[in-house]
N, C-alpha and C positions, 0 to 999 in steps of 0.2 A: 157578337153584336158591340159593337162599341161605338161613342154619340162623336160625332164628325165636330169638326172645330164651329159649324155653326150648331150644334145639339149643345156644344159647351156652354155655349153662348148666352143661350133658352137657359139653359141651368140656371147658370150662375143670377140671370136676372130673376127666373122664377124665386130663388130662394133665397136672395137680396131683399125683394117684394114681402116676401113672406116673416124675413126677418122682424124688419122693421115695419110688421104690420101688426105682428108683435107685438113693438115696444111701445108704438105709438098709437096702436089703434086707428087708423088713418083708411077710410075704409075706399077710397081713391084709391090706395097701393091692392087692393081684390082686383080694381080692375084690371091689372098687369098680372098678377099672381093668377089667377086663375084663363085666361086663355090660355098662360105658357103652359101652364098643367095640363090642359087641354089638350095644346099642340102634341106634346111630347107624351102625350100618351097616345094618340091618334099616331103620329110615327112610330111608338115602339112597337103599336101593337100589328102599324104596317107588315115591319119587317119581318116578324117576330114568324108571321101567317106568310109571306111569300117565298114560291117556291125556286129554287135555285136556276137561273138560265141556261141552255141548251148553247153550247156552243161549237158551232161547224167549219171547219177551215177548209178552203175551195182548195184543189193542188196547183202550185204553186211549179210552172216547167226550171227547169234549170237556165241559167244563165252564163257568161262570160266574165270571167272579174274587170269589174271595173263597170258594168252594166247593170242598170237597175229595171226590180225587177217588183212585182205591185200583188203582195197581201193582201189575200181578201177574208175575211173575219164573219161569217152571219149568226145572229144571236137573236133566240125566237125564245120563250116561255118564260115566266116569272110574271112579278108586276111591280113597280112602279121605275125608277131609278136607277141603271143598272150603267158605274162605274168599271171599266170596259182597260184592259192593262194588258200587253204578249210579250210573252218572258224574249228576249236577244241577245244573244251570244257575243261574247268580244270575236270583232273583225267583221262584222255587221255596223256599218250604219245605217239608221232605222228613221223613217220622217213619219209623225202622229200614229207611234205606238200606242198610245191609250185617248184612249176617247169618252164620251158620258153617251148614252143615248137609251132612248126606250124603247123596249123590244115589240114587235119586231123591228130587226135593223140590221143597217149590213154595213161594217166598217172597215174603207182600205186604208193601205198605207204603202207607203214606197221601203224595199230594203238597195244597199248596194255592198256587196263585197269587194275591194281593192285587191284580195289574191284570191286564190282559187281552192276549195276543198268545203267538207262537208258541215254545215250547220243549222244547229237542231232551233227551229224554232219552236216559240211554245213551251209550256201549257200558258192558258192563258187562266189569268188570273181575273175574276169580276167580283164588284163590290155591287150589291145589292142594295139602294137606300130608298126611305121614303119620299113623298112626294116633293117633302118642306126640304129632305136632305140635313136629318135630324143626328139618322142613325144609318150605320152600315152594318152588314155580316159579309165581311169576304167567302171563297170558296174558289178551286182549282176545277175550271173547267176546259172539255176541250182537248184533245192531241196533240200531241207533237207533229210535228215535220220536217224531214230532213230537206236543206236547200241547197244541192251543188255548183257552187261558181266554177267554172269550169278553167282550164288555164287559161292566158291569150292566145290569141294562132293566129302568126304572120304569115307573108305572102313570103313563098321560096324561089330561088330560080332555078330553071329547070338545065343550069350546065351544072357542070363540075360532079362532086360524083353519085351524085342522085339521076345524071342527065339518062342510067340507062334506065331507071324507071317510068320517070316523068316525062323522058320522050317516047313511052310506046303511049299509044292510045287504043285502046277497043274499037271493035268497030259501035257504028251509033246510030239507029233510027230514031231521026229529029223530028218524025211525026208521030212517036206511037209514046206518048206518057206515061212512064208505069205510075209513075207516085207523083204527091206535093208537097213537099217540106217546109220547114221554116228555112230561111236563107244563116248560113253557117259564114264565117270569116273564112276564105282563103275556094267557097265555093267557086265556080268559074263567071264573069257576068253574063255571058252566051247563054250559064242554063238559066237564070233568073226568067220565071215566066212572069213578063207583065202585066198581064190579062187579068191574073188571078191574085197579084198581088193589089193590085187598083180597086180588087172587091175586097180586100183587106187591108186597110188602111195604117193600121197599128205594126205588119208583119211585111217583109220580105219574102215571097214565093218559091224556091229552086222547083225545076220539071228533075224528077230520074228518068231518063230513056231508054229504051230498051240496049241497053249495052253490052257488047260478050265481053268477061271481067279478061284480065293477064291468063294466062294459062301458068307461069310457073310460081308466081304468087310472092307475099316478100315476106320475110321473119324482123321484125325491128325490137331487136333487145334494147331498152334502156336502165339504167342506173346513178347512184350519187350517192352522193358523202349525206353526212346530214346538216352542214348546211347549206348546200345547194339543190335540193328537189325541185325549187320554185322553177327553177332554169331549167332543171330537165326535164317537168312535164311540160314546161314551154317551147321547148324544141322538140321535143317528140309528138307533143298536138300539132305543131306545125306541117312536120312531116309527114305523119300523118292522115291530114287530112288533104294536104299535098297528093299523096302516092292514091289516097280514097278519090279524090275528084281527078287525078287520071285513071279512073276504072282500074287497077289494079289489086289483086285479089292479098289481104293486107290480114297480117296477127301482128300485134302487139305484147309483150311479155314485157313486165315489172316486175318489181318484186316485190309487190301485192298481188299479183296475178296477169293474165293472159286475158284479153280480147280479139277482136277482128269484127264487128262491126262501127260502123261510126258512130253514133249513140255512147253504146257500153263501154268504146274507146275513152273516149273523156271522161264516162261516170269515173271511172278507171283511173286514171289522170288525174283527178279532181282528188281522188283520193293516196295516189297512192303514197308513200315510204321511204325513208335513205335505204338503200341496200344496189346489191348489183347480184341479178340473179343468174345462175349458171344455166346459162341454155346455148345454142349453135344462133348466128346471128347474120342475118344478110346486111343489115344496117346494125351498127350499132352506136350506142348513144349513154355517154363517161359526163358526168358534173361533176368537177370536183372543189373543195372550199375556196377555190381561187376564181370563180364565176364565170370559165373558161367549162363549154361545153364542148366537146372534143364528139365529132360526127366522122364515122369510118364505114365507108360503101365503097364496093367495087374495088380493094385491094388501097382504098385511096384516103387519103386523113384528111379531114380538115373543122376547123369550125364552124360551128351555128353561127357567131357571127356571119361569116363570109356567105351562107348562101341564102340569108333574109336580102330579101330585092331590096337595094336602093333605089331611094327616090329620085326621080326626074330630077336633074338643078330647075331647072323651070318652075317647077310647083314647089320644091318638098324641103324648101331654107337646107334649115342644119340637122334637120331631120337622117335615123338613116334606116329608118323603111316607109312604104310606100302606101299610105290608107285604101286601109282593107277596101274590097271592093263591095258592091252595094247600088250603086247607085249608075244610071245608065252612062259611058264612056265612050261612044262615039255619035255623031251628029243623027246618025239613021235609026241607034237607039234612043235616043235624045227623043225623034222626033214623035218615034211607036210610042216613048210612055208615053208625053203629052196629048197624044191622038187618044189613047185608054184613060189617061186620067179625066179628059171630058168629058168621055161615055159614060 
């Protein structure tokens, strides 16, 4: 337990009043010293008897590099005022990770990482204060949580070395929705379920239909030098999402393991490090320290920059990538989206 700045000021005032009273015997100084001592004693007792609050962290869904996510921390129990500070790791920008509340309370703040990775949030430091703000006792509460920032995903050309797989689409029953999930950059705009998304204004939902997977399957093997892992991860994530959206059975092999489902692949790529797996590949992705990502597929070799979809001259300026899908792109889609929104 320690006095706050306000507590130190009151302590100094009380001490000065007592000293002057001893020297000059001025009764008027007792009017200052006695209330100060009473307040200090009350604050000290309140903090000493207060129990530490419980801190609960709500699950935080992964995001892509550059996206903003909202952290929610619930504070309950204890008495008095609680000063809360959540530990934020390097590589994550946080806005409002400290707060002063009276339990029970819910504290929210935004985080963003401009790079892929696994970032540990927490634990939470709580400072229990008396109602006058004179004394504070600190404790560590709550659990840590690992936040995953996926590598960025860019749209891919359906031509070139990947056309053998991206050009094959499984049979689709567009009348049967097997699952609704959150939109991931690279999903076809035609799969966005506008009616369901209208009921969830904070996110876009994509419908997974009854599709027959490609029989052949594709193994993507990705490796990188120590200084080029981020480039490799972005290229592999982009190609994997494109293949998955084309309904191709998929396995992605990295120096840190193998994954087959989309979320598992993105989680693996958020964590993977340098190295080159020794595995047979249908598509091989190799990133060097020269910032060149080489993609070898169907006996042909190209660079990842060549595979990225260029922006149309009418709408993209100087950028070399098309904005990721997510809004209605045709007149019919815009009309349908507007109708759902109005309803």
